[in-house]
C-alpha positions as CSV (number, residue, x, y, z in Angstrom):
1,M,8.9,-13.4,-10.7
2,A,9.2,-13.5,-14.5
3,N,7.5,-10.9,-16.5
4,I,4.3,-11.9,-18.4
5,T,4.7,-11.7,-22.2
6,V,2.2,-12.2,-25.0
7,S,3.7,-15.6,-25.8
8,T,3.6,-16.9,-22.2
9,A,0.2,-15.3,-21.6
10,A,-1.4,-17.4,-24.3
11,N,-0.9,-20.6,-22.2
12,F,-3.0,-19.6,-19.2
13,I,-5.0,-16.4,-19.9
14,P,-8.0,-18.3,-21.4
15,E,-8.3,-20.3,-18.2
16,L,-8.1,-17.1,-16.1
17,W,-10.8,-15.4,-18.2
18,Q,-13.1,-18.5,-18.0
19,N,-12.8,-18.9,-14.2
20,A,-13.3,-15.2,-13.6
21,I,-16.3,-14.8,-15.9
22,L,-18.0,-18.0,-14.7
23,D,-17.6,-17.0,-11.1
24,Y,-19.3,-13.7,-11.7
25,A,-22.1,-15.4,-13.7
26,E,-22.7,-18.0,-11.1
27,A,-22.9,-15.3,-8.4
28,K,-25.7,-13.5,-10.3
29,F,-27.8,-16.6,-11.1
30,S,-30.9,-16.6,-8.9
31,L,-34.0,-17.8,-10.9
32,R,-31.9,-20.5,-12.6
33,N,-31.4,-22.1,-9.2
34,Q,-35.0,-21.9,-8.3
35,V,-36.5,-23.9,-11.2
36,T,-36.5,-27.6,-12.2
37,D,-33.2,-28.2,-14.0
38,F,-33.1,-30.9,-16.6
39,S,-29.7,-30.1,-18.0
40,S,-28.4,-33.6,-17.3
41,M,-30.8,-35.0,-19.8
42,L,-29.0,-33.2,-22.6
43,S,-25.8,-35.2,-22.3
44,G,-26.8,-37.3,-25.3
45,G,-27.2,-34.3,-27.6
46,G,-30.3,-33.0,-29.4
47,D,-32.1,-29.7,-29.2
48,T,-35.4,-30.8,-27.7
49,L,-36.2,-32.5,-24.4
50,H,-39.3,-34.6,-24.2
51,I,-40.2,-34.5,-20.5
52,P,-42.8,-37.1,-19.3
53,K,-45.9,-35.5,-17.7
54,V,-47.4,-37.9,-15.2
55,T,-51.1,-37.2,-14.8
56,E,-52.8,-37.2,-11.4
57,E,-54.6,-40.5,-10.8
58,T,-57.5,-41.5,-8.5
59,A,-57.3,-44.7,-6.4
60,A,-60.1,-47.2,-6.9
61,A,-61.9,-49.1,-4.2
62,K,-61.0,-52.8,-4.0
63,S,-63.9,-55.3,-3.4
64,A,-63.4,-58.8,-2.0
65,D,-62.8,-61.6,-4.5
66,T,-62.6,-59.1,-7.5
67,A,-59.7,-58.4,-9.7
68,V,-58.1,-55.0,-9.9
69,S,-58.8,-52.9,-13.0
70,Y,-56.0,-51.3,-14.9
71,S,-56.4,-47.8,-16.2
72,A,-55.0,-46.8,-19.6
73,N,-51.8,-44.8,-19.6
74,T,-52.7,-41.2,-20.5
75,D,-49.4,-39.6,-19.6
76,G,-48.4,-36.8,-21.9
77,K,-45.1,-35.0,-22.3
78,I,-43.7,-31.5,-22.2
79,D,-41.4,-30.4,-25.1
80,L,-38.5,-28.2,-24.0
81,S,-36.7,-26.6,-26.9
82,V,-33.1,-25.6,-26.3
83,D,-33.1,-22.6,-28.7
84,Q,-31.8,-19.7,-26.7
85,H,-28.2,-19.0,-27.7
86,H,-26.7,-15.7,-26.4
87,Y,-23.2,-14.3,-26.2
88,E,-21.1,-11.4,-25.0
89,A,-17.8,-10.6,-26.8
90,K,-15.0,-8.2,-26.2
91,R,-11.7,-7.4,-27.9
92,I,-9.3,-6.0,-25.4
93,E,-6.1,-4.4,-26.6
94,D,-2.8,-4.9,-24.9
95,I,-3.9,-7.9,-22.8
96,V,-0.6,-8.0,-21.0
97,K,-1.4,-4.6,-19.3
98,V,-4.9,-5.8,-18.5
99,Q,-3.4,-8.9,-16.9
100,E,-1.1,-6.8,-14.8
101,S,-4.0,-4.7,-13.6
102,A,-6.2,-6.8,-11.4
103,D,-8.9,-4.1,-11.1
104,L,-9.2,-3.7,-14.9
105,F,-9.2,-7.5,-15.4
106,A,-11.9,-7.9,-12.8
107,M,-14.0,-5.1,-14.3
108,Y,-14.1,-6.8,-17.8
109,A,-14.7,-10.2,-16.3
110,R,-17.5,-8.9,-14.1
111,S,-19.2,-7.2,-17.0
112,M,-19.2,-10.2,-19.3
113,G,-20.3,-12.6,-16.5
114,Y,-23.2,-10.3,-15.5
115,A,-24.3,-10.0,-19.2
116,I,-24.6,-13.7,-19.6
117,A,-26.4,-14.3,-16.3
118,K,-28.8,-11.4,-16.9
119,K,-29.9,-12.8,-20.2
120,V,-30.7,-16.2,-18.7
121,E,-32.5,-14.6,-15.7
122,N,-34.5,-12.2,-17.9
123,Y,-35.7,-15.0,-20.2
124,I,-36.8,-17.2,-17.3
125,A,-38.7,-14.2,-15.7
126,V,-40.3,-12.4,-18.7
127,D,-40.6,-15.1,-21.4
128,T,-41.5,-18.0,-19.1
129,I,-42.9,-17.1,-15.7
130,Q,-44.7,-14.0,-16.7
131,S,-46.2,-15.7,-19.7
132,A,-48.5,-17.7,-17.4
133,T,-52.1,-16.3,-17.4
134,G,-54.2,-18.9,-15.7
135,N,-54.0,-17.4,-12.2
136,D,-53.5,-13.7,-13.0
137,T,-54.6,-11.4,-10.2
138,A,-55.1,-7.7,-11.0
139,L,-54.0,-5.1,-8.5
140,S,-56.5,-2.4,-7.5
141,T,-53.8,0.3,-7.7
142,D,-50.5,0.3,-9.7
143,N,-47.7,-1.5,-7.8
144,Q,-49.6,-1.9,-4.6
145,L,-49.6,-5.5,-3.6
146,T,-51.8,-5.5,-0.5
147,A,-51.9,-8.4,2.0
148,S,-55.4,-9.1,0.9
149,L,-54.6,-9.4,-2.8
150,L,-51.6,-11.5,-2.0
151,R,-53.8,-13.9,0.0
152,S,-56.3,-14.1,-2.8
153,G,-53.5,-15.2,-5.1
154,L,-52.4,-17.8,-2.7
155,V,-55.9,-19.2,-2.5
156,K,-55.6,-20.0,-6.2
157,M,-52.5,-22.1,-5.5
158,L,-54.2,-23.8,-2.5
159,S,-57.2,-24.6,-4.7
160,A,-54.9,-26.5,-7.0
161,N,-53.5,-28.5,-4.0
162,M,-50.2,-26.6,-4.0
163,D,-48.4,-25.8,-0.8
164,Y,-46.7,-22.4,-0.9
165,T,-44.9,-23.0,2.4
166,D,-42.9,-26.0,1.2
167,G,-39.6,-24.0,0.8
168,D,-39.8,-24.2,-3.0
169,T,-42.0,-21.2,-3.6
170,W,-40.8,-17.7,-4.1
171,L,-42.3,-14.2,-4.4
172,Y,-40.5,-12.0,-6.9
173,A,-41.4,-8.3,-6.9
174,S,-40.5,-5.2,-8.9
175,P,-38.7,-2.4,-7.0
176,E,-42.0,-0.4,-6.6
177,V,-43.9,-3.4,-5.2
178,Y,-41.0,-4.3,-2.9
179,S,-41.0,-0.7,-1.6
180,Y,-44.8,-0.9,-1.0
181,L,-44.3,-4.2,1.0
182,L,-41.7,-2.4,3.2
183,G,-44.5,-0.1,4.3
184,L,-46.7,-2.9,5.5
185,D,-46.2,-3.5,9.2
186,Q,-47.1,-7.2,9.2
187,F,-44.2,-7.9,6.9
188,V,-41.4,-5.8,8.5
189,H,-42.2,-5.2,12.2
190,F,-40.8,-7.9,14.4
191,D,-43.8,-7.7,16.8
192,K,-46.0,-8.9,14.0
193,R,-43.5,-11.1,12.2
194,G,-42.4,-13.0,15.3
195,D,-38.7,-12.1,14.8
196,E,-36.5,-9.1,14.5
197,A,-35.2,-9.8,11.0
198,G,-37.3,-7.1,9.3
199,Q,-36.6,-4.3,11.7
200,V,-32.9,-5.1,12.0
201,S,-32.0,-5.6,8.4
202,G,-34.5,-3.2,6.8
203,K,-35.8,-5.7,4.3
204,V,-38.7,-7.9,3.6
205,G,-37.2,-11.3,4.3
206,S,-40.3,-13.4,3.7
207,V,-44.0,-13.0,3.3
208,Y,-46.4,-15.8,4.5
209,G,-43.4,-18.1,4.6
210,M,-42.2,-17.3,1.0
211,P,-38.8,-15.6,0.5
212,V,-39.2,-12.2,-1.2
213,I,-36.7,-11.2,-3.9
214,V,-36.7,-7.8,-5.7
215,S,-35.9,-7.9,-9.4
216,T,-36.0,-5.3,-12.2
217,D,-37.2,-8.1,-14.6
218,W,-40.7,-7.3,-13.2
219,D,-42.2,-4.0,-14.5
220,D,-43.2,-1.1,-12.2
221,D,-43.9,1.6,-14.8
222,G,-47.6,1.4,-14.4
223,G,-48.3,-0.2,-17.8
224,T,-51.7,-1.8,-18.1
225,G,-51.5,-5.6,-17.5
226,D,-47.8,-5.5,-16.7
227,E,-46.6,-8.3,-14.4
228,T,-45.3,-6.4,-11.3
229,A,-44.9,-9.4,-9.0
230,S,-45.1,-13.2,-9.2
231,V,-45.4,-16.2,-6.9
232,F,-44.1,-19.4,-8.4
233,K,-43.2,-22.9,-7.5
234,R,-40.0,-24.7,-8.6
235,E,-42.0,-27.5,-10.2
236,A,-43.8,-25.0,-12.5
237,V,-40.8,-24.0,-14.6
238,Y,-38.5,-26.4,-16.5
239,F,-35.0,-25.4,-17.5
240,A,-32.2,-27.0,-19.4
241,M,-28.8,-25.6,-20.3
242,Q,-26.9,-27.4,-23.1
243,I,-23.9,-25.1,-23.1
244,A,-23.2,-23.8,-19.6
245,P,-21.6,-20.3,-19.7
246,R,-18.3,-21.0,-21.5
247,V,-15.5,-18.7,-22.4
248,Q,-13.2,-18.8,-25.4
249,S,-10.4,-16.5,-26.2
250,S,-7.6,-16.0,-28.7
251,Y,-4.8,-13.5,-29.3
252,D,-5.0,-11.5,-32.5
253,I,-1.6,-10.4,-33.6
254,D,-3.0,-8.1,-36.2
255,Y,-4.8,-6.0,-33.6
256,L,-2.4,-6.7,-30.7
257,A,-5.4,-7.6,-28.7
258,T,-7.2,-10.6,-27.1
259,S,-10.7,-11.5,-28.3
260,V,-12.8,-13.0,-25.6
261,V,-16.3,-14.6,-26.2
262,A,-18.7,-15.9,-23.6
263,D,-21.8,-17.7,-24.7
264,V,-24.6,-19.8,-23.3
265,L,-27.3,-22.2,-24.8
266,F,-30.4,-23.0,-22.9
267,G,-34.2,-23.4,-23.1
268,T,-37.3,-23.2,-20.8
269,A,-40.8,-24.6,-20.6
270,L,-43.8,-24.5,-18.3
271,S,-45.0,-27.7,-16.6
272,H,-48.6,-27.0,-17.8
273,A,-50.3,-24.8,-20.4
274,S,-49.8,-21.1,-19.7
275,S,-53.5,-20.7,-19.3
276,S,-53.9,-23.6,-16.8
277,T,-55.0,-22.8,-13.3
278,S,-53.1,-25.9,-12.1
279,L,-49.8,-24.2,-13.0
280,G,-48.0,-23.1,-9.8
281,I,-47.6,-19.5,-10.9
282,V,-49.6,-16.5,-9.8
283,N,-48.8,-13.2,-11.6
284,F,-50.0,-9.9,-10.1
285,T,-50.7,-7.4,-12.8
286,N,-51.3,-3.7,-12.8
287,P,-55.0,-2.7,-13.4
288,S,-56.4,-1.7,-16.7
289,T,-56.8,2.0,-17.4
290,L,-60.1,3.1,-18.9
291,A,-60.5,6.3,-20.8
292,C,-63.2,8.8,-19.7
293,N,-66.4,8.2,-21.6
294,V,-68.4,11.1,-22.9
295,W,-71.9,10.4,-24.2
296,S,-75.3,11.9,-24.7
297,L,-78.8,10.8,-25.6
298,P,-79.3,10.2,-29.4
299,A,-81.0,13.0,-31.3
300,Y,-84.1,12.0,-33.3
301,T,-84.0,12.5,-37.1
302,F,-87.0,12.4,-39.3
303,S,-85.4,10.4,-42.1
304,P,-81.9,9.9,-43.5
305,G,-81.0,12.9,-45.7
306,L,-84.0,15.0,-44.9
307,C,-83.2,18.7,-45.2
308,L,-85.7,21.4,-44.3
309,V,-83.7,24.3,-45.8
310,P,-85.0,25.6,-49.2
311,R,-82.8,24.5,-52.1
312,C,-82.3,28.1,-53.2
313,L,-80.5,28.9,-50.0
314,T,-78.1,26.0,-50.3
315,M,-77.1,26.4,-54.0
316,M,-73.8,28.0,-54.8
317,F,-73.2,29.2,-58.3
318,P,-69.7,28.5,-59.8
319,A,-67.2,31.3,-60.0
320,I,-66.8,32.9,-63.5
321,A,-63.3,33.8,-64.6
322,A,-63.4,36.7,-67.1
323,W,-60.8,39.3,-67.8
324,P,-61.1,42.2,-68.1
325,P,-64.3,42.5,-66.1
326,K,-67.3,43.5,-68.1
327,I,-68.1,46.5,-66.0
328,L,-69.2,48.6,-69.0
329,T,-71.4,45.9,-70.5
330,P,-75.1,47.0,-70.4
331,K,-77.3,45.0,-68.0
332,R,-80.3,45.2,-70.3
333,F,-80.3,44.3,-74.0
334,D,-76.7,43.3,-73.7
335,S,-76.9,41.4,-77.0
336,D,-77.0,44.8,-78.8
337,S,-73.6,45.7,-77.4
338,L,-70.4,43.7,-77.4
339,P,-67.4,44.3,-75.2
340,F,-64.6,46.2,-76.9
341,L,-62.0,43.5,-76.7
342,E,-64.3,40.7,-77.9
343,L,-64.5,42.2,-81.5
344,P,-63.1,40.1,-84.3
345,T,-59.4,40.7,-84.9
346,P,-59.8,41.6,-88.7
347,F,-62.2,44.4,-87.8
348,L,-59.7,45.9,-85.4
349,C,-57.0,45.7,-88.0
350,A,-59.2,47.4,-90.5
351,M,-59.9,50.2,-88.1
352,F,-56.2,50.7,-87.5
353,S,-55.4,50.7,-91.2
354,L,-58.2,53.2,-92.0
355,S,-57.1,55.7,-89.4
356,S,-53.5,55.5,-90.7
357,F,-54.7,56.2,-94.2
358,Q,-56.6,59.3,-93.1
359,L,-53.6,60.6,-91.4
């Protein structure tokens, strides 16, 4: 087998990097595969998709010998902006050695593929699914999604004529919530689930017919109002990817290194307004934390500014700065006696001259 050199590596290394990084990225995609994908509509270019929104209609009764009535078209649209452009870049020195080491090559490819997939997943989770507020359900205790609270959230979906058992509905939970679900017998014990999956595998496979997936994109730090779990339907989230994860690389002779850049361009939107109760998303949030309130009955005052203390007891005379202190100044008839150092200067000089003359 011929040795790999820098000149020959340039012909096939970009393809190797692309295949490896994309394989790792695809393996980490989860949410992207569980939303409505409109990527095919971007084939003609543009940065905004206008997705028709067909409103729910009501059938009218038909009477004999009468013409049908045509209702006005009130369909709207959902605008999906493809404005999320993210990348991961590395410059790897001595690419030939990296190529020769399969473990090192796989480590770099895995790192870049994971970074791209994580950014897409995080944006769908935090900036899209968790932005919905119409069906928010507050937990009674941080990260404790009880069966009763879960059912109350599902009631909101059923009230909007949404079937959560259709196979296109998922429950995503933070690690703390998932750990709490593991402690609920009805979700893990086979005698209550009807199968042995929970007890054998040690995981919560499904809850009320919905697959359960644990994700760190849902908070579990106990912050007030944090979304710690979500139930959502595929039809509730729209997604479009204009640039699927792509990899570009080039060899830089000045650095004796290969520069590899992976990037992705995508956008998301909700099928309804984020505050709509018809949106197929239920977010379970941690409860609000209230500070302890300290209060007392108000004290009666006679009138604003009323003071019953005599003024003579509230007055403070200003300090007097004098040096030297007038200790020897008489307290009575002090006008008849002046402090020694306050005599006019010429008089002092005269006294000094007179005494000198006498001597």
